[in-house]
N, C-alpha and C positions, 0 to 999 in steps of 0.2 A: 498294757495300755497301747493304743494304736495312735500313730501320728496322723493328723488330718492333712489331706492333700489339697493343694490350691493356694490362693492368695488371701491374705487378710484384708479387711476393709481399709485399714490404714495404708497398706501397700498400694492398693488400687487408687485411693485418693491422692497419694503422693505422685503416682505416675500421671494421673489425669491433670494434676496441678502443673506438672512440668510440661505436658503437652499443650495446655492452655497458654502458658508463658511463651513457648516456642512459636505457637500459631499466631499470637498477637504481635510477635516480632516479624514473622515472615509475610503476613498478609499484605501490609502496605507496599513492600517491595515487589511482591508477586503481582499486584495490580499494574504497576508500571511495566513489569516484564511482559505481562499478557497484552497490554496495550501496544507495546513495541512489536509484538509478534503479529498483532492484527493488521498492521500496515504493510507487512511483507507481501501478502497475496495480491492486494490491489496494485502495489508498485510493480510486482512481477507481471501481472496481467497487462498493465499499461505498457510496460516495456515490450512484452510479446506482441501486443497489437501494433506498436510502432515498427517493430522489426517486420511483422507481416505486411504492413502498409508499404514499407520501403521495398521489400522483395517483390511484392505484387506489382508495384509501379514499374520496376525494372522488367519483370517478366512479361507484363502485358503491354509495355511501352505506352502507358497511359497514366494520367494523374489519378492518384488515390487519396481520399480524404479520411481523416480520423475526426469524427464529429461527435460532440457531447450530446447525450440524449436530452439534457435539460441545461440550465445555466450552470449547474454544478456538475463537474465531471464524476463525482461520486454517485450520481444517478445513473451512470452507465454511459456507454458510447458505442459507436458503430464504425467499422472500417468498410468503406464503400468506394466503388469506382465513380469518378466524377462524372463521366459521360455515361448515361444510361442508368446510373444509380444502383448498379448491382451490389447488393450487400454481401460482403465477404465474411464478416464476423460481427456478432452482436454481443456486447458485454452487459450483464445485468448490474443493478445497483449494489452498492456496499453499505450496509448499515454501520453506524457508529464512527464513520470516518469522513474526512473532508479531503477533497482533491482540488487544489486551485492551481491555475496556470498564470504565468506572468504575461501571457498574451491571451486576448479574448478569442473565443470561437474555434474555428476549424484549423487543424494542422494538415497541410497539403504537401504530398510528395509529388514531384514532377516525374516524368518518364525516365529521367536519368538517375533517380533515387535520391536526389537532393531535395531539400525543403524549398517549396515555392513560397512559403510564409517565412516569417522571421524565426530565429532560434527560440526555443521554448523550454522552460523549466516548470515541471509539475511538482508541487509539494503535497505529499501524501501524509496525512497526520490524523491523530485522534484529538478532536477539539477539546480544550479544557485540561489537557494533561501534557504540560510542557516537559515532564520527565520522560515521557515516552518519545524515543528518538524517531523523528520523522524520516521518511525516505524522499530523496530528491531524484526525479527521473528527468534527465536533461537530454535535449536533442540539439546538436550543433547544426550549423548551416549546411554541413555536408550530408546531414540526414541521419547520422549515426547516433542512436540512443545509448544512454548509460544510466545506471542506477548507483546511488551512493547513500550512505547513512549520514545524516546531519551530525555535525560535531558538537553542537551546543543545544541549549534549550530554547533558543529564540526561534519561534515558529513563523516569523514574518519573512525570513530570508534563508536560503540554503547556504551553508558554509562547508 
């Protein structure tokens, strides 16, 4: 008599049952993890645009603007020279996220690399998911940008 190779139907069903239980536990936390990862790229790109605007202002000895493409920064933005309107960088829109600033409109760097406008904080978040940690991109009055992860689930203010 020969032994059959392979798995029995009961063994396969037990393994599938275990996989279903593990997947049902992991999926909700995986959604928040993925949403937290989605905000990293726009926050990094916004930071990079601010650094570019500051360095170009110093290099060109001219005012440089960071201008939103629409009323919502998530629709994209441009880095451009204030006089002449030379566009230095164009950023496309980001789906599924919201970027809001505590000041409206343009962020302007003067020729000395300092902000000509007031200090600004951008909140980069996934709307409707407070569990996903938002990123806060801040620019102080000296013009130096920084990025940090918010410490709580309140999406109205950066902590």
